[in-house]
N, C-alpha and C positions, 0 to 999 in steps of 0.2 A: 343351677348356674353352669353357662359353658367353659368347659377349659383348654385352656392352648396345649398342644400336641409338641415334643422335639423328639426328633428321629436321629440315632445314630448311623449314618451313613456311612458310603464308601466300602462296605462288606456283603456281596463288591456293589458298585457305582451303578450297574442297570437296574439291580434288584432295587435300588434306594427310589430310583426315578420309577421304575413300577408300582412301588407302595404308595406312591403319592398320587400317581394316577387313580390308583385302585380305590383309595381315602374318599377322592373328589368325587369319583364315578358310584359310589355304594353309599355318598351322605345324602341325606335325604334333603334337599335344597332348593331353591328356585332362584337364587341368586346372588350374586358373590358374597355376600355380607353373611348370609347363612351356612358358610362353609367353616370347617374348622379352621383356627388361626394354627397353623404350623411351622415350625421353625428346623429345616433341615438342615443337617453338618455333616458335609457328603466328604466325611473326612478318610482319604485313600492312602494316609498314611500309617495306619493301623495294621501292625504284623500279620500275617496269615495264621489264621487260629489252629486250622487242623497241623499246621507244620509245629507249633509250638506244643499241642496236647501230644502227638507221637513223639517230639523229642523235644526234652526241657532246655537243650544248650539253644535253643534257635529265641528269637527275639521275642520277652515276653508281651502280649498284645493289653493284656489288662491296667497297667497303669493307662494305657493310651484310652481306654475304655472307661474308666472313670473319668480321667479327666475330661470325656465329651460330654459324659452326664453331668458332671457340675457344671459345665459349660453352658449347657441349655438351662438346666435349672436354674442357673443367673441370668439368662436372657429371657426366661420368663415362662418358661416351660412349666406346667403343672402337674405334666404325666409324660413317661419316657416308653417309647419302644426302639428296639433294634433288627431290622431286618436282615437277621442272621442266625439260624438255629446254631450252628455251633459255638457259637460268643456265649450262649445260655447256658455253655460249660462253667462261663466263672458268672454267675446270676448272683451269687450271694456276694462275692467280692463288689461287684458294679453298684448292687444294691445298698451296700452298706457303706458303700462311701457317698452313695447320692441321696440328698433331701427332698426329693419326692419319687413317686412310684414309679417303679419301672416294670411294664404289662412282661408276662413269661410266655412268651412263643408257644414253646414246648407243652406247659401244661395248658394252653388254650386250645390245641391241638388236637390233644390227648381227651381233652372234654369234649369236643367235636365228634371225637370216632365214639365216646361212649353215646351220644345224643342219636347217635345213628345205629347203635345198639352192635356195634360190631364185636366179633369176638376174636377173631385174628385179621390184624393189621401189618401188611408188607411196610416196610421202611426204607425208602431209599434219601440216604444223606451221606454226607461226607465220612472217610477213613475216623477224621477227628470227633465229630459226633458221636460215633456210633462206640468209637472206642472208650469215650468219657461215658457212653451208657445211659445218656442223657433221656433220650427216647424210650429205649428199653424201661426206665424208670417210670416215667409218666406212665405209658400204657399201663404198665403193670397195676400202678395205684388206683387206677379205674378198672381194673379187672379186665385188662387185654393183654393177649399174647400178641407179642412183637415178632414179626419174620423178618429177616434179615437174607440178604443176597449171598448166593456162595461166592467163595473170591476172587474166580474168574470175571463173573458178572460185575461185581463190586468195584473189579478194576476199571471195566468197562466205564461204569459209572462215574467214575473218577475222571476219566478222558471226556466223559463228557462235560460234566462241570467245569474243570480245568482248561483242556485244549480246545472246548469249542465255547461255551456261553461265556466264561470268565475272557475268553480271547476274541469276546464277536462274532465268533461262526455258528451259522444257523445248525439246528442239528437235523438230521434226516428221520423220518418214520423208521426206517430201514434200521439206521442206528438203535434208535431209541426200544423198538419193537422187542428184540432178545429179553432187555432187561425187565420190561412190564411183563412178559409172558413166563418169567420163571419164577415171579411172586402167585401171577394169577394159578400156575399149574400149583401151588403151595396152597391152594384153597381161602388165600388172602378174602377177605367181608369187600376190604377198601386198602388202598394203597395211598400213604402220606406222603408229600414231596416236604421233605424235610431237610430241603437245601434249597433257599430261595434263588439259587441260577437255574433251579428245577419250573419255578416258578415261571420263566422266561418259555423255557420249553412249552408247559402247559398252554402258554397263550400264542404259541407258535402253532402246535400241531393239534391243537385243542384237544387232550387227553379223555375228556370224558367224566362222565359223574360218578362213575367207583375211585375218584382220586380226591383226595383231602388235599388241598393245598395250604401249606402253612401258613405263606405269605397274605392269601384272600382274608384266612382266619386272625392272623395278630390286624389286619386292616380294620376289619368288621369289630375286632376287641377295641382296638384304639377308637372308631367313632364311638361306641357305646361308654366309654369310660371318661371320654370328653363331654359327655352329657348329648351327644345327638343322636339320631334315628340313621338305621340303614336301610336302606333300598329293595326291597324283596326283589 
């Protein structure tokens, strides 16, 4: 039985539109009626997740995320996904408040790395995601060693995410290259794009086969969970 997909969007808006495109392009279908019934709530009012993780005096995004999950379920969603890695810090709170299953983007990405038989995986993610340790834990659970950027390069990554992608600016190869080189020099088998804004960078720069794009992993997991086939 085919299921309806709900997407909690707005985190960020461009990544939300991109996963919608990914799902359509990756679903095996020959006509409109063979695609997934999808309900997208592009809720740009959700407070910044990283800001709250790093400073609990900032506005809490959890009530917004719970409200949106409940709203999508009420609209008829049978499965929910949220194209924001950092938001998965609050996964248990979201799932507890939601009557339908929520896909776990980070665990799905760790499983994908495990299928590739990776031993060491570089993680590119926001300060909030890394501080919460969700990627480190998920990778370690499948016996993969997570490798993180050093402080200076992590700051450059945050610049890419917030000052470029979220601001609607293009990321140059010259800006990106030092980031990936630091992880390749650490003998990583793969690099995880653990922030959905980085999926936009992947689309623009065509980063290559050494990357595992968490947004693409989530899109494919959503297709399968809704009872459809993924285009090879």
